[in-house]
N, C-alpha and C positions, 0 to 999 in steps of 0.2 A: 368601081374603079377600073380603069383602062390598064391593060398589062404595061403599056409605055409609062404610065404614071407609078405603077407599081415599081418598075424597073428604077425610076428616077428616084423615088422615095429610098429605095434600097441602096442606091448609089450614094445618096447624099448622106445616109446614115452612116455608111462605112467609111466615106470621106471625112465625116466629122470625127471618126476613131482616130483617124490619122494626125488631128491637129493637137493632140495631147501633149506634144513636146513643147509648144507655144506656151502653155500654161505651166508646165512643170518647170521648164528653164526659168521663166519669170520668179517662181517660188524659190528656186535654188539661189538665184541672185538676191533676193529679199533676206536670205538668210536660214532657209528651211533645209534640213536634210532629207535624203530620199525617206526614211522611215517616218518623218514628221509629214512629209508629202502624202505618203500613204494614208496616213491618218485624215488629212484634209479631205482627201477624195473619197475615203470611205464614208466618214461622218456626214460631210456636206451632201453626198449622193444619196445616203440612207435616208436623210431629212426629207429631200426633194421627192424621192420616190413614194415613200410612206405618206406624205401629204398629199400627193396627187391620187394615190388609190384611196386614201382614205375620204377624200372628198368626191371623187367621180366613180371609184370603181372598189367599194368596201369589201365586196365578196371575195377579192382575190387575195385580201389579207388574212383569210382562214386557212389554218394547217392544222394537222394533227401532231401532237406532241412528240409521237414516235418517230416522225419524221426529221424531227429537229437536228440529230447527228449528221444527216446528209447535209443540211443547210450549213452546218458548221464546217463542214468538209469543203463546200463550194466558197463559203464566205472567207473562214479563217485559213485553212490550209491552201486553197487556191488564189482567192482574191488578194488577201494581205501579201503573201509571199510572192505571187506572180507579180504584183504591181512594184513590190519592194526591189526585187532583182532586175525588173525593167528599168525602173528609175536609176537604179545604181549603175545601169551600162551608160544610160544618158550621161549621168555626172563623170563616170570614170573615162568613156570612150566618146560615143556620139549617138545621135537620134537614128541616124541610118543603120549604124550596126546593131543597135538596140532592137529595131523592128525587124532586121533580118534573123537575127538569133531568135527572137519570139517566136518566128514561124518555123522552129523545130518543133512547135507544139503537135502538128500533125502527125510527126513520126513517133512521138511519144503516144499520142492517142492510138495510132495503128497498132503498136507494140503491146500497149495496156489492154486493149479491147481483143487482141487475140489470147493474151493471158487469162483475163477476167471473165470475157464474154465468149469466148471460142470463137470469134469472128475470123474468117478466112483471109489468109495472106494471099492476095490474088496477085498476079504479075503486075498489074497496074500499080498496087501499094507498093510492091517490092521495088519497082522502078521510082516511085515517087521518094521512097526511103534513100535510094541511092542518090537520086537528085538533091534530096535535102542536105545529106552528109557531106556531099562533093561541093555543093553550092556554098555551105556555111564555112567550108575549109577554105574556098577561095575568098569568101567575104573578110574573113579575119587575117588573110595572109598567109596561112598554112601551106597553100598551094599558089603556084607551081613550086615555089623555092623552099618550102618547109622554113620560111624565116617571117616574123611577125613582129609589129610594134605594138600590137594589142597586148594590155597586161592579162596576165592569168586571171586575175580576178575579174576582168570584165568579160572574158571568154566563159569561165565558169558561171557568172551571174547570168550572161545570156542564155546559156544552155538550160540553166535552173529556171529562168523566166519562161522558157518553152515547156517544161516538164511541169511546173505549176500551174500554167496556163492549160494544158492537156487535162489536168485532174479537174478543171472545173466540168468538162464534159463526161469524165468518168463518174464523179459523185453525181452529177446532175442527173445521169442516165437512171438511175435508181428511182427518182421522183419524177422523170419528165412525163411517165404516162398517167400521173395522178394529178399533177398540177400544171396550171399554164406557165409558160416561160418567164412571164412577168412577175409571178408569184415567187418563182425560183430566184429570180435576180433581186427582187425586193429583200427576201430573206437572207440573200447571200450577203447584202450590204448591211443589213442589221445585225448579223452575227459578227461581220467584219467590224462594224462601229463598236460593238460592245466590247471587242478587245482593244480596238485603237484609241478609244477615249480614256481609258486609264494608263495604257501602256504607250500611247504615240507621243507623248512628251508635249503636246500643244499646250498644256496648262502653263509650262514655264515660259512658253512664248505668247502667252494671250495678249500682252500689249502689242506685239509685232503683228499677231494675225488680226487684231481689229482695226489695224490702219486701213483707210478707205480704198486705197489702190491694192493691198493685199487682199481684203475682202473680194474685191471685183476679181481678180483671179482664182480665188478660191472657189467663189460661185460660178465662175466661167468653167474651171476644171470638172465641177460636178453636173453643170448643165450641159455645155457645148460637147464634149467627147464622151460624155456618159449617158446622161438622161435623155437628151435630145436625139443623140446619135441613136440610141436604144429604141425609142419610140418610133423614129422614120424608119429605121431598119426593120422593126417588127410589123409596122403598116404594111410594109413592100411586101415582107415575107407572107403575110397571110393571103396574098393574090397571085404569088408565083410559087414555082417548085423551089423546095430548099436547096437542091443540087444547083440551080442557076444563081439563087441568092449567093450561096457559097462562093460561086466563081466571080459575081459582082464584088464581093466584099475584099476580094484581092486588091481593091483599089487602095484600101487603107494604107498597107505599106508603100504604095507608089505615092500617095500624098505625103505620109511621112518622110520618105526620102526626099522628096522635092523641097519640102519645108526645111529639111536637115540641110541640103545644099543651098538653098536659095536664102535662107533666114541665119542659119547658124555657121554657114561657111563649111560643111562637111564636104570632104574630098573623097571621090571613089574613082580608083583607077581601072583599067579596062578589065584586070582580072577580077575585081570585086564587082563591076558591073556584070560579068558573066555569072558571079556567084549569085547575085541578086536574081537574075533571071532564072537560074536552076531553081533556087527556092520557090519562086513564083510559079514556075512550071509544076513542081511537086505538089503544089497546093491544089493546082487545077486537075491533076491527075486523080487526086483523093476525091475532090469535089465532085467529079463526074461519076464517081461510084455511089454517091449517095442518092437513094431514091425515096427515102421518106423524111419526115420532118424530124430535126434533132434539137438537142439544146443548143442555144446559142453559144458560141465560143466566149472564153473569158475576155478576150479583148474587146467584145461589145459593151464591157461594163467599163 
């Protein structure tokens, strides 16, 4: 594969992550709550990923039972609660704000990695932390006038989505040297679906779920911004440096914000736009420090 093709696949995968709002907003309009939408994404994605691996790459489905707690961490603690908080911000505020607050994730990864893995806080990382905090403050309206129309619930859920987003990398780090990233993803969704099948509330809305148009968007949520996005990003990642892939992945919030503004009528003033640019800059600063392959971020899920 040529380098240019690898770049293109990586960009396409990251761009597809940014389309998630199109599917989530429709499911809200159809009558599903954020929690039920998490269940739809977890269960349908698990079915697709397991089916693909069972047919084409069964070896990737082999794990040791002693590692199951880490997959429960990536699946239940991270994926379920990250998605719930992220979807809640979309419902309470907007898609654009949700994706900006989600990108507090690198901040939490940096801090937790320092505490758990004794990774150094370099000047670039500290600068990135400052950019993230300042950028999010501008995005939600706390700066420059310390006044905001965004609810406390939306802000808290947005920051929580970044925290749970970061936990995927933290839990995944413990098994990333033993398993392929697609195995980690598959079992993360399997564990997430095992919780969400009984707890997701879909049984009570089975008649609604199995309507043809709802099924179309449910399958779309599982395929387009999840399975297909992951496959394309991973294919590209195998042929380029992970640091470059991380930089290319910042197209995701750009796509999400464009969709939010163009499709859902989100509005960003000048200060909020500055906040978005600061957050994106912080991601680029952190990405440039990465020199080795790492577990894919939760948003690739």
